[in-house]
N, C-alpha and C positions, 0 to 999 in steps of 0.2 A: 553541563561543559561536558563536551566529547574527550577521550583523549588526546585527539589531536588539538585541543585548545579552543574546539569551535562550544560561541554558546547559544544553548539552542532553547527556543521558544517557539513552542507550536510548531510550523513545519519550516522554519525558517535556523539556519545557521548563519554565522556572523563572525569572522575571525581575520582581527585589525581592520583593516580597509577595502580590501578586494572585495568583490561578490565571488559568492558558492554557487552560483547557480545549477551547475552544472556539475560539482562534486555532490556524489553522495553520501549520505549520513548512517547508511546502514552498515552493518556487520551480516554477511553469509554467515549461513551455519549449514549444515544437514538438518533434514526434518525428521524427527521423532513421530509426526501428526500421522496418524491413518488418512487423512484426507489428501494430503499433501503428497505430492508423484516426488518430489527434485528436493532441493535446496528451499531454503527458506532466508529471507531477508528481514532481521528485528531492524526497526528506525523507532528511537525516542523520542515522546514525546510529553511536554509539559503541560499540563493541562491549564489553560486559561480562565479568568475569573469569568470570563464571555461565554463559555464552555457550560456553564453549569447553572441548576436551575433556581430559583429564590431559597431551595434548603441547600443549597451549598454541594449538589451532588453532579455530577454531569448529567448532562439530559440527552435523555436517549435520543434523540436527534441528532445530536452530535459524532456518533459513534463512528456512521458511512463517512463525516469527513476524515475522521481519524481513518477509515477504509482508503480511504482516497490517495493520502499521505503513504501510509505503507505501497498501495499499488503503484503510483508514481515511482515511487526511491526503488521499490522492487525493479522495474522495468528499466532505470538509470544504471542500477547494478549490474543488470543482465547484459546491459552494452545498447540500451537501444531507449531511449530518454522518449515521452510520449509525444515531447515538444514536437520531435524530430516525426512521427509517427502522421502527427497532425500537419507540418508544411509539406509531405508527401502528397495530404488531401485523403486520409485516414480519419476513421475517428473509431472508436470502442464506446460504442453505447449500453448502458445498464440494461440489463433486459430484466431481472431478477434479483433480488436483495433478500438474504434471511440470517440473523442477529439473534443467539441467546447472550439471556443475561445472565452472569452466576454471581457478580457482585458490585459494586459501586465505589465509584472512583471522586475524588473529591477536587476544589481549587489545589494546585500545586503541586499534584502527586506529581510526579514522575513514572509516566506505562511506557511501555514499549508494545510496540505494535510488527506482526510478525505476520510474514505475508508470503506465501506461496503460490503457485499454480498446482491445481486439482484436476485438473482436463483442457488437452487444448485437443480443438477439432479445426478443420479447415476453412470456417466461417464465425466462429468464438471461443472464447477463453471461461474457463471459472475460476476468480482466485479466490484464497481458502484466508481468511484472517484468525488471528486469536491474540486479543489483549490483556497483559499482564501488567499486572501491580505489585512488587516486589517480589516476583516471582510466580505468584499466584494468576490464575488467569479470572477474568473481570468479565470479557465476553468473547465469543466468538463467533464465525458467520462467513458466509461465501456470499462473490457478487459473480453474476452472469454476465456475459457481453457477447455484442455480435459486431462485426468489423460491418460497415457503412463505407460508401464512397461520400465524393464532396456534395451530392445531391439526394444525400439521407438512404440510397440504395444498399439492403444486403446486400456484398463481395466476399470474396475468399480473401483469406490474410493474404498479403503479399510474401510472395514463397522465403527471397531474404529474411521477409521479419519471422516467417512461419519458424524459417528453421533455427532462429535465436532465441525463440518461445519454447521450442522442441528441446533444445540444449538446455537451456532453465529450468525447465520444469523433468531433464533425467540427471542432470548435474549434482 
């Protein structure tokens, strides 16, 4: 449960009866990571049983899903939900991912996914992630993205959206 009374499970938040689809789950903080350009956003994620392998440890392939949760909440917190980006006819396609595993997480652990922008270019972005358990880093990595239109052709990020990303990376 977060300070606002929402119960956090995976990537969902529920408070009372209403939908919190557009409500941010995160907290914005100034980044101290050398790879981050500006402020970062922390998002709590509870490890589900389905996220683990037979040994009860979070399966290595689950972390990109946690990165996606962090990235989506980062964008929402910065004032531009990814859904709106798609409704405009654009997508951010993942072109690369890098993950380093430092430690393990297990079922029911409460993790914090820290997301920041580490590079902003006219046609693409790089997001940096750190995942913590009890204050200790367990995973870090980054994803590279290019902007494509509805026909999947690379294009420049629209100027109004680029301004949001530049502000997010310098905040």
